[in-house]
C-alpha positions as CSV (number, residue, x, y, z in Angstrom):
1,M,-15.9,-4.6,-16.8
2,P,-15.0,-2.6,-13.7
3,K,-17.4,0.3,-13.1
4,L,-18.0,3.3,-10.8
5,I,-21.5,4.0,-9.6
6,H,-21.6,7.7,-8.4
7,A,-23.1,8.5,-5.1
8,R,-26.9,9.2,-5.2
9,D,-30.0,8.5,-3.2
10,H,-31.2,5.1,-4.6
11,R,-34.4,5.4,-2.5
12,N,-34.0,1.9,-1.0
13,T,-33.6,0.3,-4.4
14,P,-30.6,-1.9,-5.2
15,V,-27.3,-0.1,-5.9
16,A,-26.1,-3.3,-7.7
17,E,-27.7,-6.7,-8.4
18,P,-26.9,-9.7,-10.7
19,G,-27.7,-8.9,-14.3
20,R,-27.2,-5.1,-13.9
21,E,-24.1,-2.9,-14.4
22,G,-22.1,-5.9,-15.6
23,I,-22.5,-7.6,-12.2
24,T,-23.2,-11.4,-12.3
25,L,-23.0,-12.5,-8.7
26,S,-23.3,-9.6,-6.2
27,Y,-26.1,-7.6,-4.6
28,L,-26.1,-4.4,-2.6
29,N,-29.0,-2.3,-1.2
30,L,-28.5,0.6,1.2
31,L,-31.7,1.1,3.2
32,R,-32.2,4.5,4.9
33,L,-35.2,4.5,7.3
34,E,-36.7,6.7,10.0
35,S,-38.1,5.2,13.2
36,G,-41.1,3.1,12.6
37,Q,-40.5,2.8,8.8
38,T,-40.5,-0.7,7.3
39,H,-39.0,-1.9,4.0
40,T,-39.2,-5.4,2.5
41,V,-36.8,-6.7,-0.2
42,D,-37.5,-9.7,-2.4
43,V,-34.2,-11.1,-3.8
44,P,-34.6,-14.7,-5.2
45,R,-31.7,-17.0,-5.8
46,C,-29.4,-15.1,-3.4
47,E,-28.1,-15.4,0.1
48,L,-28.3,-12.1,2.0
49,A,-26.8,-10.4,5.0
50,C,-28.2,-7.3,6.7
51,V,-25.5,-5.1,8.3
52,V,-26.7,-2.3,10.5
53,L,-24.4,0.7,9.6
54,S,-26.2,3.0,12.0
55,G,-29.2,3.1,14.2
56,R,-31.2,0.0,15.3
57,A,-33.7,-2.3,13.6
58,D,-35.8,-5.5,13.8
59,I,-35.0,-7.8,10.9
60,A,-37.2,-10.7,9.8
61,A,-36.2,-13.5,7.5
62,C,-37.6,-17.1,7.0
63,A,-40.3,-16.7,9.7
64,Q,-37.6,-15.7,12.2
65,E,-37.4,-12.2,13.7
66,F,-34.2,-10.7,15.1
67,K,-34.9,-7.9,17.5
68,N,-33.0,-4.8,18.3
69,I,-30.1,-5.3,15.9
70,G,-27.6,-2.4,15.9
71,R,-25.3,-1.0,18.6
72,R,-23.5,1.9,16.9
73,A,-24.3,5.5,16.1
74,D,-22.4,5.3,12.8
75,I,-19.9,3.2,10.9
76,W,-17.0,4.7,13.0
77,D,-18.5,3.5,16.2
78,G,-17.1,-0.1,16.6
79,P,-17.9,-3.4,15.0
80,A,-21.2,-4.0,13.2
81,D,-24.3,-5.8,14.5
82,S,-25.7,-8.0,11.7
83,V,-28.0,-10.8,10.6
84,Y,-27.2,-13.4,8.0
85,C,-30.6,-13.9,6.4
86,G,-29.7,-17.1,4.6
87,T,-31.4,-17.8,1.3
88,C,-34.8,-16.4,2.4
89,P,-35.8,-14.4,-0.7
90,R,-38.0,-12.0,1.4
91,V,-36.4,-9.9,4.1
92,T,-38.1,-7.2,6.1
93,V,-36.3,-4.4,8.0
94,R,-38.1,-2.2,10.5
95,A,-36.2,0.8,11.9
96,L,-36.4,1.5,15.6
97,R,-34.5,4.8,15.5
98,D,-34.3,7.7,13.2
99,D,-31.4,7.8,10.7
100,T,-31.2,4.0,10.6
101,E,-29.1,2.7,7.7
102,V,-28.9,-1.0,6.9
103,A,-26.6,-2.4,4.1
104,I,-28.1,-5.6,2.5
105,A,-25.2,-7.6,1.0
106,G,-25.9,-10.6,-1.2
107,G,-24.6,-13.1,-3.6
108,L,-26.0,-15.7,-5.9
109,C,-26.5,-19.0,-4.1
110,E,-27.9,-22.4,-5.2
111,Q,-27.9,-24.2,-1.8
112,P,-30.4,-23.4,1.0
113,F,-29.0,-21.7,4.2
114,A,-30.8,-20.7,7.4
115,P,-30.6,-17.3,9.1
116,F,-28.5,-16.5,12.2
117,R,-27.4,-13.4,14.0
118,I,-23.8,-12.0,13.9
119,P,-23.3,-9.9,17.0
120,P,-20.3,-7.5,17.2
121,D,-18.4,-10.0,19.4
122,D,-18.4,-12.5,16.5
123,V,-16.8,-10.0,14.1
124,E,-13.1,-10.8,13.6
125,M,-10.6,-8.0,13.0
126,V,-7.2,-8.2,11.3
127,E,-4.7,-5.3,11.2
128,V,-2.7,-5.0,8.0
129,G,0.2,-2.7,7.1
130,S,1.7,0.2,9.0
131,R,2.0,3.9,9.0
132,E,5.6,3.7,8.0
133,T,4.7,1.8,4.8
134,H,1.6,4.0,4.2
135,S,-0.6,0.9,4.1
136,R,-2.3,0.6,7.6
137,R,-5.8,-0.6,7.5
138,R,-8.1,-2.7,9.7
139,I,-10.4,-5.3,8.2
140,F,-13.5,-6.4,10.2
141,H,-14.8,-9.7,8.9
142,I,-18.6,-9.7,9.5
143,L,-19.3,-12.8,7.4
144,G,-16.1,-14.8,7.0
145,Q,-14.7,-17.8,8.8
146,N,-17.4,-17.4,11.4
147,A,-19.9,-18.6,8.8
148,A,-18.0,-21.7,7.6
149,G,-20.5,-24.4,6.9
150,R,-23.4,-22.1,7.5
151,A,-23.3,-19.9,4.4
152,G,-22.6,-20.1,0.7
153,R,-19.9,-18.1,-1.2
154,L,-20.7,-14.7,0.3
155,L,-18.0,-12.8,2.3
156,V,-18.8,-9.4,3.9
157,S,-16.4,-7.1,5.7
158,E,-15.7,-3.5,6.6
159,L,-12.3,-2.0,5.9
160,Y,-10.9,1.1,7.7
161,A,-7.9,2.8,6.1
162,D,-5.8,5.4,7.9
163,D,-5.5,8.7,6.1
164,G,-3.1,8.8,3.2
165,C,-2.8,5.0,3.3
166,W,-3.2,2.3,0.7
167,S,-5.4,-0.8,0.9
168,G,-5.6,-3.8,-1.4
169,Y,-1.9,-3.4,-1.5
170,P,0.4,-5.0,-2.7
171,P,-1.8,-5.2,-5.8
172,H,-3.7,-8.5,-6.1
173,K,-6.4,-10.0,-8.1
174,H,-8.9,-12.9,-7.9
175,D,-10.5,-13.4,-11.3
176,T,-9.3,-16.8,-12.3
177,E,-10.2,-20.2,-10.8
178,R,-6.9,-22.1,-10.4
179,P,-6.6,-23.2,-6.8
180,P,-4.5,-23.3,-4.8
181,E,-2.8,-20.2,-6.4
182,E,-6.0,-18.1,-7.0
183,T,-9.8,-18.4,-6.8
184,D,-12.4,-16.5,-8.8
185,F,-14.4,-13.8,-6.8
186,E,-16.4,-10.9,-7.9
187,E,-16.0,-7.9,-5.6
188,L,-18.0,-4.7,-4.8
189,Y,-16.6,-1.7,-2.8
190,H,-18.8,1.0,-1.2
191,Y,-16.8,4.0,0.1
192,R,-17.2,6.4,2.9
193,Y,-14.8,9.0,4.2
194,R,-14.3,11.0,7.5
195,P,-14.7,13.9,7.1
196,E,-17.1,13.4,4.1
197,T,-15.1,15.8,2.0
198,G,-12.5,13.0,1.7
199,F,-11.7,11.2,-1.5
200,G,-9.5,8.4,-2.8
201,A,-8.3,6.7,-6.0
202,Q,-9.3,3.3,-7.2
203,F,-6.9,1.5,-9.5
204,C,-7.9,-1.4,-11.7
205,Y,-5.7,-3.0,-14.4
206,D,-5.2,-6.3,-16.2
207,P,-2.0,-8.3,-15.9
208,D,-0.9,-7.2,-19.3
209,G,-1.3,-3.5,-18.3
210,A,-3.1,-2.7,-21.5
211,T,-6.2,-1.2,-20.0
212,P,-5.4,0.6,-16.8
213,M,-8.2,2.5,-15.0
214,V,-7.8,5.1,-12.3
215,T,-11.0,6.4,-10.8
216,M,-11.6,9.2,-8.2
217,T,-13.8,7.9,-5.4
218,R,-15.9,10.1,-3.2
219,H,-18.2,9.6,-0.2
220,R,-20.9,7.0,-0.9
221,D,-19.5,6.0,-4.3
222,T,-19.6,2.3,-5.2
223,F,-17.1,0.4,-7.4
224,L,-17.7,-2.9,-9.1
225,I,-14.7,-5.2,-9.7
226,D,-15.0,-8.3,-11.9
227,R,-11.4,-8.6,-12.8
228,G,-7.9,-7.2,-12.6
229,Y,-5.5,-5.9,-9.9
230,H,-7.3,-3.3,-7.8
231,P,-5.3,-1.3,-5.1
232,T,-6.9,1.7,-3.4
233,V,-5.5,4.8,-1.8
234,T,-7.1,7.3,0.6
235,S,-6.3,11.1,0.6
236,P,-4.2,12.5,3.4
237,G,-6.2,14.1,6.2
238,H,-9.2,11.7,5.7
239,Q,-10.0,8.3,7.1
240,G,-11.3,5.8,4.5
241,Y,-14.0,3.2,4.9
242,I,-14.9,0.4,2.4
243,F,-17.9,-1.8,2.8
244,T,-16.8,-4.9,0.9
245,I,-18.8,-7.7,-0.7
246,L,-17.0,-10.7,-2.2
247,V,-18.9,-13.5,-3.9
248,G,-17.0,-16.7,-5.1
249,R,-17.9,-18.1,-8.4
250,K,-16.9,-21.7,-7.5
251,Q,-16.1,-21.8,-3.7
252,R,-16.1,-19.9,-0.4
253,S,-12.3,-19.8,0.1
254,L,-10.8,-16.6,-1.3
255,V,-7.2,-17.0,-2.6
256,Q,-5.6,-13.7,-3.7
257,N,-3.0,-13.7,-6.4
258,F,-0.4,-10.9,-5.8
259,E,1.1,-9.2,-8.8
260,P,4.5,-10.9,-9.4
261,R,6.6,-7.8,-9.7
262,H,5.3,-6.5,-6.4
263,R,5.4,-9.7,-4.4
264,H,8.6,-8.7,-2.6
265,L,6.5,-6.1,-0.8
266,M,4.6,-8.8,1.0
267,E,7.7,-9.3,3.3
268,H,7.8,-5.6,4.2
269,I,4.1,-4.9,4.9
270,P,3.0,-6.4,8.2
271,G,0.0,-8.6,8.4
272,I,-0.3,-9.7,4.8
273,Q,-0.3,-13.4,5.6
274,A,-2.8,-12.9,8.5
275,M,-5.1,-11.1,6.1
276,R,-4.8,-13.9,3.5
277,D,-5.6,-16.5,6.2
278,K,-8.7,-14.7,7.4
279,F,-10.2,-14.8,3.8
280,R,-9.6,-18.6,3.3
């Protein structure tokens, strides 16, 4: 069942993990550390990726240490510097600067995978929509096609929405395994806004429209999506950011199923096919 987790200080404990909050596949922890502080997570049966949202850190996984990860002051300062930690259950993060924040994204995984670094130059960006259609957003694929053959079913990206614009639009879902029309993926959104007073609305509804949900989203809220169409809109005057985790139930290739009555919009919103191609 879709669910909103309100913003709070989780004190470096998981925001979401398999078996909690109705989640079955996904993991999210948001580490906030000062210079010199170290934190270790132990997440068995999952593949993990550490994305430095701000600051700089050393990241250790599977007897490998990745030094000086992080190149930006905050999430608005260019593509992320990251480490895919593979299926190493224990990961240690050591902050090298004050106000270092590291998002640890994960998903259940049965196969073993080795760690590797994902520098900013390896992050692929696709621009979707336009100001005229009130749908402009940029998606930065941190763990996507660049990890084909080197990772399991975990996809990680950062989405930046222009003020007053929609994302996840036209409405689509991915809760049923019936390729090539649709594949089954659980999804988690973590929101930020600039300025932080911004807000948005998260829609979620089943194909029959019987149980529609509309939720106000604020800075640092998190939303868990296990089914249904789920478009999002950002308030005018505020830029929106969504840290996105997708975990496939059966495979790595995400195939989105767009709501039939809105599919005609796919021809009028630029970049929809490019977006679909980047997730496959």
